[in-house]
N, C-alpha and C positions, 0 to 999 in steps of 0.2 A: 752235109751240114746238119747241125743239131735241130734247126727249126723244122725241117721236113720230117725228121724222125719224131719230133714232138707232135706234129700235126698228124702223122700216121698213127701214133699211139693213141691220140685223142679220138680219132675215127674208129680205131679198133675197140676202145672202151665203149663208145656209143653203140657200135654194132653188137657187142656182147650183151649190153643191157637190153637192146631191142630184141635180140634172139631169146633172152630169158623171159621177156614179156610176151612172146609170140603165142605160147599155149593158152594164155588168158584172154586173148582177143577173139571176139566172135566174128566169123566171116559175115560180110554183108553190112556191117555197121560202119559208122564214120571213122571210128578209131582204127578199124581194120585198114581202110584205105589210106589213112594218114600213116600208118606203120609201113604199108607197102611203098608209098611214095618216099618216106624217110629212108627206108632200106636202099632204095635206088640211089638217092642222093648220097648216102653214106658210102655205098659201093663205088660211086664215081669219085668221091673224095679219097677213098682208100687207094684206088688205082692211080689217080693223079699224084697224090703225095708219095706213093711208093715209087713211081717212075721218077719223080723229081729227086727223091732221096737216092735212088740208084745212080742217077746221072750226076748227082752232087752239084746241082745248079745253085748258084749263089745270086739271089736277086738284088743284093745290096752292094 
């Protein structure tokens, strides 16, 4: 379904933007920990939306 592919592509864009900002984040700062937690949440969303897109689950 198009919804899961859209969500997957949105998570992919967010992960790419986060990876581009990674060299500019200083370890040990608050922004470093926020970026680490964000990457974990984005990875979970990527996996979940990828599985739902592969299964072609229709929630509606």
